N, CA, C, O and the ligand as a Tripos MOL2 file, in Angstrom:
@<TRIPOS>MOLECULE
protein
  293   291    74     0     0
PROTEIN
NO_CHARGES

@<TRIPOS>ATOM
      1 N          53.6190   -2.4650  122.2900 N.3       1 MET1
      2 CA         53.4500   -1.1200  121.7330 C.3       1 MET1
      3 C          54.5910   -0.7910  120.7700 C.2       1 MET1
      4 O          55.7040   -1.3020  120.8970 O.2       1 MET1
      5 N          54.2900    0.0550  119.8300 N.am      2 LEU2
      6 CA         55.2980    0.4550  118.8620 C.3       2 LEU2
      7 C          55.6820    1.9100  119.0940 C.2       2 LEU2
      8 O          55.8410    2.6800  118.1460 O.2       2 LEU2
      9 N          55.8270    2.2730  120.3400 N.am      3 LYS3
     10 CA         56.2120    3.6350  120.7000 C.3       3 LYS3
     11 C          55.2410    4.6730  120.1340 C.2       3 LYS3
     12 O          55.6210    5.8120  119.8590 O.2       3 LYS3
     13 N          54.0100    4.2690  119.9680 N.am      4 GLY4
     14 CA         52.9890    5.1860  119.4880 C.3       4 GLY4
     15 C          53.1280    5.5260  118.0330 C.2       4 GLY4
     16 O          52.5650    6.5160  117.5670 O.2       4 GLY4
     17 N          53.8690    4.7220  117.3070 N.am      5 PHE5
     18 CA         54.0580    5.0280  115.8950 C.3       5 PHE5
     19 C          53.9510    3.7560  115.0710 C.2       5 PHE5
     20 O          54.6600    2.7780  115.3080 O.2       5 PHE5
     21 N          53.0570    3.7900  114.1080 N.am      6 THR6
     22 CA         52.9500    2.6890  113.1670 C.3       6 THR6
     23 C          52.8360    3.2700  111.7770 C.2       6 THR6
     24 O          52.6210    4.4720  111.6180 O.2       6 THR6
     25 N          52.9760    2.4440  110.7850 N.am      7 SER7
     26 CA         52.8910    2.9410  109.4180 C.3       7 SER7
     27 C          52.0770    1.9780  108.5760 C.2       7 SER7
     28 O          51.8990    0.8120  108.9300 O.2       7 SER7
     29 N          51.5880    2.4860  107.4570 N.am      8 ALA8
     30 CA         50.8090    1.6610  106.5380 C.3       8 ALA8
     31 C          51.0170    2.1900  105.1330 C.2       8 ALA8
     32 O          51.3810    3.3500  104.9390 O.2       8 ALA8
     33 N          50.7860    1.3440  104.1700 N.am      9 ARG9
     34 CA         50.9560    1.7710  102.7850 C.3       9 ARG9
     35 C          49.5960    1.9220  102.1290 C.2       9 ARG9
     36 O          48.7540    1.0270  102.2040 O.2       9 ARG9
     37 N          49.3950    3.0400  101.4980 N.am     10 LEU10
     38 CA         48.1300    3.2910  100.8390 C.3      10 LEU10
     39 C          48.1030    2.6300   99.4710 C.2      10 LEU10
     40 O          49.1340    2.2130   98.9440 O.2      10 LEU10
     41 N          46.9140    2.5420   98.9120 N.am     11 ALA11
     42 CA         46.7580    1.9210   97.6000 C.3      11 ALA11
     43 C          47.4720    2.7250   96.5170 C.2      11 ALA11
     44 O          47.8610    2.1690   95.4910 O.2      11 ALA11
     45 N          47.6460    4.0210   96.7360 N.am     12 CYS12
     46 CA         48.2860    4.8740   95.7370 C.3      12 CYS12
     47 C          49.7980    4.7130   95.7570 C.2      12 CYS12
     48 O          50.4870    5.1990   94.8600 O.2      12 CYS12
     49 N          50.3130    4.0390   96.7660 N.am     13 GLY13
     50 CA         51.7470    3.8060   96.8340 C.3      13 GLY13
     51 C          52.4410    4.5840   97.9280 C.2      13 GLY13
     52 O          53.5930    4.3060   98.2600 O.2      13 GLY13
     53 N          51.7520    5.5470   98.4850 N.am     14 CYS14
     54 CA         52.3340    6.3250   99.5750 C.3      14 CYS14
     55 C          52.3990    5.4840  100.8480 C.2      14 CYS14
     56 O          51.5790    4.5940  101.0740 O.2      14 CYS14
     57 N          53.3820    5.7910  101.6540 N.am     15 ARG15
     58 CA         53.4430    5.1710  102.9640 C.3      15 ARG15
     59 C          53.1250    6.2370  103.9990 C.2      15 ARG15
     60 O          53.7320    7.3080  104.0110 O.2      15 ARG15
     61 N          52.1880    5.9390  104.8460 N.am     16 ILE16
     62 CA         51.7760    6.9100  105.8480 C.3      16 ILE16
     63 C          52.1270    6.4090  107.2310 C.2      16 ILE16
     64 O          52.2550    5.2100  107.4770 O.2      16 ILE16
     65 N          52.2760    7.3510  108.1080 N.am     17 GLY17
     66 CA         52.5700    7.0010  109.4950 C.3      17 GLY17
     67 C          51.5210    7.5870  110.4040 C.2      17 GLY17
     68 O          50.9840    8.6660  110.1520 O.2      17 GLY17
     69 N          51.2390    6.8620  111.4620 N.am     18 PHE18
     70 CA         50.2720    7.3290  112.4340 C.3      18 PHE18
     71 C          51.0160    7.7520  113.6970 C.2      18 PHE18
     72 O          51.7680    6.9830  114.2950 O.2      18 PHE18
     73 N          50.7850    8.9690  114.0650 N.am     19 ARG19
     74 CA         51.4450    9.4540  115.2760 C.3      19 ARG19
     75 C          50.3920    9.9300  116.2610 C.2      19 ARG19
     76 O          49.4430   10.6260  115.9020 O.2      19 ARG19
     77 N          50.5800    9.5460  117.4800 N.am     20 GLU20
     78 CA         49.6100    9.9460  118.4890 C.3      20 GLU20
     79 C          49.5860   11.4550  118.6200 C.2      20 GLU20
     80 O          50.6180   12.1050  118.7860 O.2      20 GLU20
     81 N          48.3800   11.9920  118.5410 N.am     21 GLY21
     82 CA         48.2460   13.4330  118.6300 C.3      21 GLY21
     83 C          48.4770   13.9270  120.0340 C.2      21 GLY21
     84 O          48.5920   13.1540  120.9840 O.2      21 GLY21
     85 N          48.5410   15.2240  120.1350 N.am     22 VAL22
     86 CA         48.7170   15.8170  121.4510 C.3      22 VAL22
     87 C          47.4060   15.7500  122.2080 C.2      22 VAL22
     88 O          46.3890   15.3030  121.6760 O.2      22 VAL22
     89 N          47.4360   16.1840  123.4180 N.am     23 GLU23
     90 CA         46.2370   16.1220  124.2370 C.3      23 GLU23
     91 C          45.1100   16.9370  123.6080 C.2      23 GLU23
     92 O          45.2980   18.0920  123.2270 O.2      23 GLU23
     93 N          43.9450   16.3200  123.5080 N.am     24 GLY24
     94 CA         42.8060   16.9990  122.9220 C.3      24 GLY24
     95 C          42.7420   16.8760  121.4230 C.2      24 GLY24
     96 O          41.8280   17.4110  120.7950 O.2      24 GLY24
     97 N          43.7010   16.1770  120.8340 N.am     25 SER25
     98 CA         43.7120   16.0000  119.3910 C.3      25 SER25
     99 C          43.8500   14.5230  119.0790 C.2      25 SER25
    100 O          44.5640   13.8010  119.7750 O.2      25 SER25
    101 N          43.1740   14.0730  118.0430 N.am     26 PRO26
    102 CA         43.2580   12.6500  117.6740 C.3      26 PRO26
    103 C          44.6000   12.3180  117.0280 C.2      26 PRO26
    104 O          45.5090   13.1470  116.9720 O.2      26 PRO26
    105 N          44.6910   11.1250  116.5580 N.am     27 VAL27
    106 CA         45.9210   10.6690  115.9110 C.3      27 VAL27
    107 C          46.2030   11.4990  114.6660 C.2      27 VAL27
    108 O          45.3050   11.7900  113.8760 O.2      27 VAL27
    109 N          47.4460   11.8670  114.5100 N.am     28 THR28
    110 CA         47.8540   12.6210  113.3330 C.3      28 THR28
    111 C          48.4180   11.6690  112.2840 C.2      28 THR28
    112 O          49.2360   10.8020  112.5890 O.2      28 THR28
    113 N          47.9750   11.8420  111.0620 N.am     29 VAL29
    114 CA         48.4510   11.0120  109.9660 C.3      29 VAL29
    115 C          49.3810   11.8460  109.0990 C.2      29 VAL29
    116 O          49.0080   12.9250  108.6380 O.2      29 VAL29
    117 N          50.5700   11.3530  108.8820 N.am     30 VAL30
    118 CA         51.5200   12.0690  108.0450 C.3      30 VAL30
    119 C          51.9810   11.1570  106.9090 C.2      30 VAL30
    120 O          52.0040    9.9330  107.0430 O.2      30 VAL30
    121 N          52.3430   11.7740  105.8020 N.am     31 VAL31
    122 CA         52.8730   11.0020  104.6720 C.3      31 VAL31
    123 C          54.3420   10.7310  104.9470 C.2      31 VAL31
    124 O          55.1770   11.6360  104.9220 O.2      31 VAL31
    125 N          54.6330    9.4810  105.2080 N.am     32 ASP32
    126 CA         55.9980    9.1150  105.5590 C.3      32 ASP32
    127 C          56.8740    8.9940  104.3110 C.2      32 ASP32
    128 O          58.0620    9.3160  104.3330 O.2      32 ASP32
    129 N          56.2700    8.5300  103.2430 N.am     33 GLU33
    130 CA         57.0230    8.3790  102.0000 C.3      33 GLU33
    131 C          56.0800    8.5320  100.8220 C.2      33 GLU33
    132 O          55.0940    7.8040  100.7070 O.2      33 GLU33
    133 N          56.3840    9.4800   99.9500 N.am     34 LYS34
    134 CA         55.5300    9.7210   98.7980 C.3      34 LYS34
    135 C          55.6820    8.6060   97.7760 C.2      34 LYS34
    136 O          56.7940    8.2580   97.3790 O.2      34 LYS34
    137 N          54.5450    8.0470   97.3550 N.am     35 GLY35
    138 CA         54.5930    6.9960   96.3520 C.3      35 GLY35
    139 C          54.9500    7.5670   94.9980 C.2      35 GLY35
    140 O          54.4330    8.6170   94.6170 O.2      35 GLY35
    141 N          55.8310    6.8950   94.2550 N.am     36 PRO36
    142 CA         56.2710    7.3990   92.9410 C.3      36 PRO36
    143 C          55.1280    7.4780   91.9430 C.2      36 PRO36
    144 O          55.1820    8.2700   91.0030 O.2      36 PRO36
    145 N          54.0990    6.6700   92.1340 N.am     37 GLY37
    146 CA         52.9950    6.6690   91.1810 C.3      37 GLY37
    147 C          51.7440    7.2870   91.7550 C.2      37 GLY37
    148 O          50.6560    7.1180   91.2040 O.2      37 GLY37
    149 N          51.8840    8.0050   92.8600 N.am     38 CYS38
    150 CA         50.7110    8.5830   93.5030 C.3      38 CYS38
    151 C          50.2220    9.8080   92.7380 C.2      38 CYS38
    152 O          50.9870   10.7520   92.5380 O.2      38 CYS38
    153 N          48.9750    9.8110   92.3110 N.am     39 PRO39
    154 CA         48.4200   10.9380   91.5490 C.3      39 PRO39
    155 C          47.8070   12.0160   92.4290 C.2      39 PRO39
    156 O          47.3430   13.0380   91.9240 O.2      39 PRO39
    157 N          47.8020   11.8020   93.7170 N.am     40 LEU40
    158 CA         47.1230   12.7350   94.6080 C.3      40 LEU40
    159 C          48.0560   13.8420   95.0580 C.2      40 LEU40
    160 O          49.0710   13.5910   95.7070 O.2      40 LEU40
    161 N          47.7040   15.0630   94.7090 N.am     41 SER41
    162 CA         48.5390   16.2040   95.0930 C.3      41 SER41
    163 C          48.4690   16.4740   96.5850 C.2      41 SER41
    164 O          49.3150   17.1740   97.1420 O.2      41 SER41
    165 N          47.4570   15.9150   97.2240 N.am     42 LEU42
    166 CA         47.3280   16.1090   98.6720 C.3      42 LEU42
    167 C          48.3790   15.3210   99.4340 C.2      42 LEU42
    168 O          48.6770   15.6120  100.5920 O.2      42 LEU42
    169 N          48.9280   14.3290   98.7720 N.am     43 HIS43
    170 CA         49.9180   13.4900   99.4370 C.3      43 HIS43
    171 C          51.3110   14.0490   99.1930 C.2      43 HIS43
    172 O          51.9110   13.8280   98.1420 O.2      43 HIS43
    173 N          51.8050   14.7630  100.1650 N.am     44 VAL44
    174 CA         53.1450   15.3280  100.0980 C.3      44 VAL44
    175 C          53.9410   14.7970  101.2810 C.2      44 VAL44
    176 O          53.4440   14.7340  102.4060 O.2      44 VAL44
    177 N          55.1730   14.4210  101.0100 N.am     45 ARG45
    178 CA         55.9870   13.8320  102.0730 C.3      45 ARG45
    179 C          56.0900   14.7730  103.2650 C.2      45 ARG45
    180 O          56.2910   15.9780  103.1180 O.2      45 ARG45
    181 N          55.9480   14.2000  104.4250 N.am     46 ASP46
    182 CA         56.0420   14.9210  105.6920 C.3      46 ASP46
    183 C          54.8820   15.8820  105.9210 C.2      46 ASP46
    184 O          54.8740   16.6380  106.8920 O.2      46 ASP46
    185 N          53.9160   15.8470  105.0300 N.am     47 LEU47
    186 CA         52.7500   16.7090  105.2210 C.3      47 LEU47
    187 C          51.6670   15.9440  105.9770 C.2      47 LEU47
    188 O          51.2760   14.8490  105.5740 O.2      47 LEU47
    189 N          51.2000   16.5100  107.0430 N.am     48 PRO48
    190 CA         50.1450   15.8400  107.8060 C.3      48 PRO48
    191 C          48.8430   15.7720  107.0140 C.2      48 PRO48
    192 O          48.4980   16.6940  106.2750 O.2      48 PRO48
    193 N          48.1450   14.6870  107.1800 N.am     49 LEU49
    194 CA         46.8350   14.5490  106.5500 C.3      49 LEU49
    195 C          45.7940   14.6310  107.6490 C.2      49 LEU49
    196 O          45.4780   13.6390  108.3060 O.2      49 LEU49
    197 N          45.2770   15.8100  107.8300 N.am     50 PHE50
    198 CA         44.2930   16.0010  108.8920 C.3      50 PHE50
    199 C          42.9100   15.6110  108.3980 C.2      50 PHE50
    200 O          42.5800   15.7710  107.2230 O.2      50 PHE50
    201 N          42.1150   15.0980  109.3150 N.am     51 ASP51
    202 CA         40.7230   14.7470  109.0170 C.3      51 ASP51
    203 C          40.6260   13.8800  107.7800 C.2      51 ASP51
    204 O          39.8070   14.1140  106.8920 O.2      51 ASP51
    205 N          41.4730   12.8810  107.7430 N.am     52 HIS52
    206 CA         41.4920   12.0170  106.5630 C.3      52 HIS52
    207 C          40.1560   11.3180  106.3840 C.2      52 HIS52
    208 O          39.5600   11.3560  105.3080 O.2      52 HIS52
    209 N          39.6990   10.6890  107.4360 N.am     53 ARG53
    210 CA         38.4340    9.9580  107.3290 C.3      53 ARG53
    211 C          37.2620   10.9100  107.1860 C.2      53 ARG53
    212 O          36.2440   10.5660  106.5860 O.2      53 ARG53
    213 N          37.4050   12.0970  107.7350 N.am     54 GLU54
    214 CA         36.3340   13.0860  107.6240 C.3      54 GLU54
    215 C          36.1300   13.4740  106.1600 C.2      54 GLU54
    216 O          34.9990   13.6610  105.7130 O.2      54 GLU54
    217 N          37.2120   13.5910  105.4330 N.am     55 ALA55
    218 CA         37.1320   13.9860  104.0320 C.3      55 ALA55
    219 C          36.5760   12.8630  103.1710 C.2      55 ALA55
    220 O          36.0000   13.1030  102.1100 O.2      55 ALA55
    221 N          36.7520   11.6490  103.6370 N.am     56 MET56
    222 CA         36.2740   10.5110  102.8580 C.3      56 MET56
    223 C          34.7670   10.3160  103.0220 C.2      56 MET56
    224 O          34.1190    9.6320  102.2300 O.2      56 MET56
    225 N          34.2360   10.9290  104.0610 N.am     57 ARG57
    226 CA         32.8190   10.7270  104.3540 C.3      57 ARG57
    227 C          31.9690   11.6560  103.4910 C.2      57 ARG57
    228 O          32.2590   12.8500  103.4210 O.2      57 ARG57
    229 N          30.9430   11.1500  102.8410 N.am     58 PRO58
    230 CA         30.0780   11.9990  102.0210 C.3      58 PRO58
    231 C          29.3400   13.0190  102.8650 C.2      58 PRO58
    232 O          28.9500   12.7450  104.0000 O.2      58 PRO58
    233 N          29.1570   14.1840  102.2990 N.am     59 SER59
    234 CA         28.4860   15.2480  103.0330 C.3      59 SER59
    235 C          27.0120   14.9510  103.1810 C.2      59 SER59
    236 O          26.3780   14.4090  102.2760 O.2      59 SER59
    237 N          26.4820   15.3070  104.3170 N.am     60 THR60
    238 CA         25.0580   15.1010  104.5520 C.3      60 THR60
    239 C          24.2940   16.4050  104.4180 C.2      60 THR60
    240 O          23.0790   16.4440  104.6070 O.2      60 THR60
    241 N          25.0080   17.4710  104.0910 N.am     61 ARG61
    242 CA         24.3600   18.7760  104.0300 C.3      61 ARG61
    243 C          23.7060   19.0330  102.6800 C.2      61 ARG61
    244 O          23.0520   20.0560  102.4820 O.2      61 ARG61
    245 N          23.8880   18.0930  101.7480 N.am     62 LEU62
    246 CA         23.2830   18.2680  100.4350 C.3      62 LEU62
    247 C          21.8310   17.7900  100.4150 C.2      62 LEU62
    248 O          21.1060   18.0130   99.4460 O.2      62 LEU62
    249 N          21.4230   17.1350  101.4880 N.am     63 LEU63
    250 CA         20.0600   16.6400  101.5390 C.3      63 LEU63
    251 C          19.0960   17.8100  101.7190 C.2      63 LEU63
    252 O          19.3820   18.7400  102.4730 O.2      63 LEU63
    253 N          17.9540   17.7670  101.0270 N.am     64 PRO64
    254 CA         16.9640   18.8390  101.1900 C.3      64 PRO64
    255 C          16.3540   18.7770  102.5770 C.2      64 PRO64
    256 O          16.2270   17.7000  103.1590 O.2      64 PRO64
    257 N          15.9810   19.9170  103.1010 N.am     65 PRO65
    258 CA         15.3750   19.9380  104.4440 C.3      65 PRO65
    259 C          14.0310   19.2340  104.4460 C.2      65 PRO65
    260 O          13.2720   19.2860  103.4790 O.2      65 PRO65
    261 N          13.7690   18.5860  105.5440 N.am     66 ASN66
    262 CA         12.5000   17.8830  105.6810 C.3      66 ASN66
    263 C          11.4460   18.8520  106.2060 C.2      66 ASN66
    264 O          11.3170   19.0600  107.4130 O.2      66 ASN66
    265 N          10.7010   19.4360  105.2820 N.am     67 GLU67
    266 CA          9.7630   20.4960  105.6620 C.3      67 GLU67
    267 C           8.5340   19.9490  106.3610 C.2      67 GLU67
    268 O           7.7830   20.7020  106.9810 O.2      67 GLU67
    269 N           8.3270   18.6730  106.2680 N.am     68 GLU68
    270 CA          7.1280   18.0970  106.8670 C.3      68 GLU68
    271 C           7.1240   18.2560  108.3860 C.2      68 GLU68
    272 O           6.0690   18.2580  109.0200 O.2      68 GLU68
    273 N           8.3000   18.3860  108.9480 N.am     69 GLU69
    274 CA          8.3750   18.5050  110.3970 C.3      69 GLU69
    275 C           7.8880   19.8590  110.8960 C.2      69 GLU69
    276 O           7.6490   20.0490  112.0890 O.2      69 GLU69
    277 N           7.7490   20.7820  109.9760 N.am     70 TYR70
    278 CA          7.3680   22.1300  110.3810 C.3      70 TYR70
    279 C           5.8780   22.4210  110.1420 C.2      70 TYR70
    280 O           5.4240   23.5470  110.3420 O.2      70 TYR70
    281 N           5.1250   21.4010  109.7150 N.am     71 GLU71
    282 CA          3.6990   21.6020  109.5130 C.3      71 GLU71
    283 C           2.9660   21.4800  110.8400 C.2      71 GLU71
    284 O           2.6170   20.3830  111.2750 O.2      71 GLU71
    285 N           2.7430   22.6000  111.4600 N.am     72 GLU72
    286 CA          2.0690   22.5760  112.7490 C.3      72 GLU72
    287 C           0.8080   23.4230  112.7300 C.2      72 GLU72
    288 O           0.3340   23.8420  113.7860 O.2      72 GLU72
    289 N           0.2600   23.6830  111.5590 N.am     73 SER73
    290 CA         -0.9490   24.4960  111.4640 C.3      73 SER73
    291 C          -2.1540   23.6480  111.9160 C.2      73 SER73
    292 O          -3.2850   24.1340  111.9180 O.2      73 SER73
    293 ZN         49.3690    8.9280   97.8010 Zn       74 ZN74
@<TRIPOS>BOND
     1     1     2 1
     2     2     3 1
     3     3     4 2
     4     3     5 am
     5     5     6 1
     6     6     7 1
     7     7     8 2
     8     7     9 am
     9     9    10 1
    10    10    11 1
    11    11    12 2
    12    11    13 am
    13    13    14 1
    14    14    15 1
    15    15    16 2
    16    15    17 am
    17    17    18 1
    18    18    19 1
    19    19    20 2
    20    19    21 am
    21    21    22 1
    22    22    23 1
    23    23    24 2
    24    23    25 am
    25    25    26 1
    26    26    27 1
    27    27    28 2
    28    27    29 am
    29    29    30 1
    30    30    31 1
    31    31    32 2
    32    31    33 am
    33    33    34 1
    34    34    35 1
    35    35    36 2
    36    35    37 am
    37    37    38 1
    38    38    39 1
    39    39    40 2
    40    39    41 am
    41    41    42 1
    42    42    43 1
    43    43    44 2
    44    43    45 am
    45    45    46 1
    46    46    47 1
    47    47    48 2
    48    47    49 am
    49    49    50 1
    50    50    51 1
    51    51    52 2
    52    51    53 am
    53    53    54 1
    54    54    55 1
    55    55    56 2
    56    55    57 am
    57    57    58 1
    58    58    59 1
    59    59    60 2
    60    59    61 am
    61    61    62 1
    62    62    63 1
    63    63    64 2
    64    63    65 am
    65    65    66 1
    66    66    67 1
    67    67    68 2
    68    67    69 am
    69    69    70 1
    70    70    71 1
    71    71    72 2
    72    71    73 am
    73    73    74 1
    74    74    75 1
    75    75    76 2
    76    75    77 am
    77    77    78 1
    78    78    79 1
    79    79    80 2
    80    79    81 am
    81    81    82 1
    82    82    83 1
    83    83    84 2
    84    83    85 am
    85    85    86 1
    86    86    87 1
    87    87    88 2
    88    87    89 am
    89    89    90 1
    90    90    91 1
    91    91    92 2
    92    91    93 am
    93    93    94 1
    94    94    95 1
    95    95    96 2
    96    95    97 am
    97    97    98 1
    98    98    99 1
    99    99   100 2
   100    99   101 am
   101   101   102 1
   102   102   103 1
   103   103   104 2
   104   103   105 am
   105   105   106 1
   106   106   107 1
   107   107   108 2
   108   107   109 am
   109   109   110 1
   110   110   111 1
   111   111   112 2
   112   111   113 am
   113   113   114 1
   114   114   115 1
   115   115   116 2
   116   115   117 am
   117   117   118 1
   118   118   119 1
   119   119   120 2
   120   119   121 am
   121   121   122 1
   122   122   123 1
   123   123   124 2
   124   123   125 am
   125   125   126 1
   126   126   127 1
   127   127   128 2
   128   127   129 am
   129   129   130 1
   130   130   131 1
   131   131   132 2
   132   131   133 am
   133   133   134 1
   134   134   135 1
   135   135   136 2
   136   135   137 am
   137   137   138 1
   138   138   139 1
   139   139   140 2
   140   139   141 am
   141   141   142 1
   142   142   143 1
   143   143   144 2
   144   143   145 am
   145   145   146 1
   146   146   147 1
   147   147   148 2
   148   147   149 am
   149   149   150 1
   150   150   151 1
   151   151   152 2
   152   151   153 am
   153   153   154 1
   154   154   155 1
   155   155   156 2
   156   155   157 am
   157   157   158 1
   158   158   159 1
   159   159   160 2
   160   159   161 am
   161   161   162 1
   162   162   163 1
   163   163   164 2
   164   163   165 am
   165   165   166 1
   166   166   167 1
   167   167   168 2
   168   167   169 am
   169   169   170 1
   170   170   171 1
   171   171   172 2
   172   171   173 am
   173   173   174 1
   174   174   175 1
   175   175   176 2
   176   175   177 am
   177   177   178 1
   178   178   179 1
   179   179   180 2
   180   179   181 am
   181   181   182 1
   182   182   183 1
   183   183   184 2
   184   183   185 am
   185   185   186 1
   186   186   187 1
   187   187   188 2
   188   187   189 am
   189   189   190 1
   190   190   191 1
   191   191   192 2
   192   191   193 am
   193   193   194 1
   194   194   195 1
   195   195   196 2
   196   195   197 am
   197   197   198 1
   198   198   199 1
   199   199   200 2
   200   199   201 am
   201   201   202 1
   202   202   203 1
   203   203   204 2
   204   203   205 am
   205   205   206 1
   206   206   207 1
   207   207   208 2
   208   207   209 am
   209   209   210 1
   210   210   211 1
   211   211   212 2
   212   211   213 am
   213   213   214 1
   214   214   215 1
   215   215   216 2
   216   215   217 am
   217   217   218 1
   218   218   219 1
   219   219   220 2
   220   219   221 am
   221   221   222 1
   222   222   223 1
   223   223   224 2
   224   223   225 am
   225   225   226 1
   226   226   227 1
   227   227   228 2
   228   227   229 am
   229   229   230 1
   230   230   231 1
   231   231   232 2
   232   231   233 am
   233   233   234 1
   234   234   235 1
   235   235   236 2
   236   235   237 am
   237   237   238 1
   238   238   239 1
   239   239   240 2
   240   239   241 am
   241   241   242 1
   242   242   243 1
   243   243   244 2
   244   243   245 am
   245   245   246 1
   246   246   247 1
   247   247   248 2
   248   247   249 am
   249   249   250 1
   250   250   251 1
   251   251   252 2
   252   251   253 am
   253   253   254 1
   254   254   255 1
   255   255   256 2
   256   255   257 am
   257   257   258 1
   258   258   259 1
   259   259   260 2
   260   259   261 am
   261   261   262 1
   262   262   263 1
   263   263   264 2
   264   263   265 am
   265   265   266 1
   266   266   267 1
   267   267   268 2
   268   267   269 am
   269   269   270 1
   270   270   271 1
   271   271   272 2
   272   271   273 am
   273   273   274 1
   274   274   275 1
   275   275   276 2
   276   275   277 am
   277   277   278 1
   278   278   279 1
   279   279   280 2
   280   279   281 am
   281   281   282 1
   282   282   283 1
   283   283   284 2
   284   283   285 am
   285   285   286 1
   286   286   287 1
   287   287   288 2
   288   287   289 am
   289   289   290 1
   290   290   291 1
   291   291   292 2
@<TRIPOS>SUBSTRUCTURE
     1 MET1         2 RESIDUE 1 A MET
     2 LEU2         6 RESIDUE 1 A LEU
     3 LYS3        10 RESIDUE 1 A LYS
     4 GLY4        14 RESIDUE 1 A GLY
     5 PHE5        18 RESIDUE 1 A PHE
     6 THR6        22 RESIDUE 1 A THR
     7 SER7        26 RESIDUE 1 A SER
     8 ALA8        30 RESIDUE 1 A ALA
     9 ARG9        34 RESIDUE 1 A ARG
    10 LEU10       38 RESIDUE 1 A LEU
    11 ALA11       42 RESIDUE 1 A ALA
    12 CYS12       46 RESIDUE 1 A CYS
    13 GLY13       50 RESIDUE 1 A GLY
    14 CYS14       54 RESIDUE 1 A CYS
    15 ARG15       58 RESIDUE 1 A ARG
    16 ILE16       62 RESIDUE 1 A ILE
    17 GLY17       66 RESIDUE 1 A GLY
    18 PHE18       70 RESIDUE 1 A PHE
    19 ARG19       74 RESIDUE 1 A ARG
    20 GLU20       78 RESIDUE 1 A GLU
    21 GLY21       82 RESIDUE 1 A GLY
    22 VAL22       86 RESIDUE 1 A VAL
    23 GLU23       90 RESIDUE 1 A GLU
    24 GLY24       94 RESIDUE 1 A GLY
    25 SER25       98 RESIDUE 1 A SER
    26 PRO26      102 RESIDUE 1 A PRO
    27 VAL27      106 RESIDUE 1 A VAL
    28 THR28      110 RESIDUE 1 A THR
    29 VAL29      114 RESIDUE 1 A VAL
    30 VAL30      118 RESIDUE 1 A VAL
    31 VAL31      122 RESIDUE 1 A VAL
    32 ASP32      126 RESIDUE 1 A ASP
    33 GLU33      130 RESIDUE 1 A GLU
    34 LYS34      134 RESIDUE 1 A LYS
    35 GLY35      138 RESIDUE 1 A GLY
    36 PRO36      142 RESIDUE 1 A PRO
    37 GLY37      146 RESIDUE 1 A GLY
    38 CYS38      150 RESIDUE 1 A CYS
    39 PRO39      154 RESIDUE 1 A PRO
    40 LEU40      158 RESIDUE 1 A LEU
    41 SER41      162 RESIDUE 1 A SER
    42 LEU42      166 RESIDUE 1 A LEU
    43 HIS43      170 RESIDUE 1 A HIS
    44 VAL44      174 RESIDUE 1 A VAL
    45 ARG45      178 RESIDUE 1 A ARG
    46 ASP46      182 RESIDUE 1 A ASP
    47 LEU47      186 RESIDUE 1 A LEU
    48 PRO48      190 RESIDUE 1 A PRO
    49 LEU49      194 RESIDUE 1 A LEU
    50 PHE50      198 RESIDUE 1 A PHE
    51 ASP51      202 RESIDUE 1 A ASP
    52 HIS52      206 RESIDUE 1 A HIS
    53 ARG53      210 RESIDUE 1 A ARG
    54 GLU54      214 RESIDUE 1 A GLU
    55 ALA55      218 RESIDUE 1 A ALA
    56 MET56      222 RESIDUE 1 A MET
    57 ARG57      226 RESIDUE 1 A ARG
    58 PRO58      230 RESIDUE 1 A PRO
    59 SER59      234 RESIDUE 1 A SER
    60 THR60      238 RESIDUE 1 A THR
    61 ARG61      242 RESIDUE 1 A ARG
    62 LEU62      246 RESIDUE 1 A LEU
    63 LEU63      250 RESIDUE 1 A LEU
    64 PRO64      254 RESIDUE 1 A PRO
    65 PRO65      258 RESIDUE 1 A PRO
    66 ASN66      262 RESIDUE 1 A ASN
    67 GLU67      266 RESIDUE 1 A GLU
    68 GLU68      270 RESIDUE 1 A GLU
    69 GLU69      274 RESIDUE 1 A GLU
    70 TYR70      278 RESIDUE 1 A TYR
    71 GLU71      282 RESIDUE 1 A GLU
    72 GLU72      286 RESIDUE 1 A GLU
    73 SER73      290 RESIDUE 1 A SER
    74 ZN74       293 GROUP 0 **** ****
């Protein structure tokens, strides 16, 4: 074990750290070191990146409703 802390470097140059969240919360991702060439304003040193993977996932709410399921006449 690494004391519950590991780090990784993003493609943008930032280095992020993974810290085990508190009870009832998933792992917290924080920017450990801001990359000098990082264009993302969301990446700020020591700023947690919550729901990182959630934000990367495309929204499914843009799909039109399937009205065929409501044809019960
Ligand atoms: Zn970055």
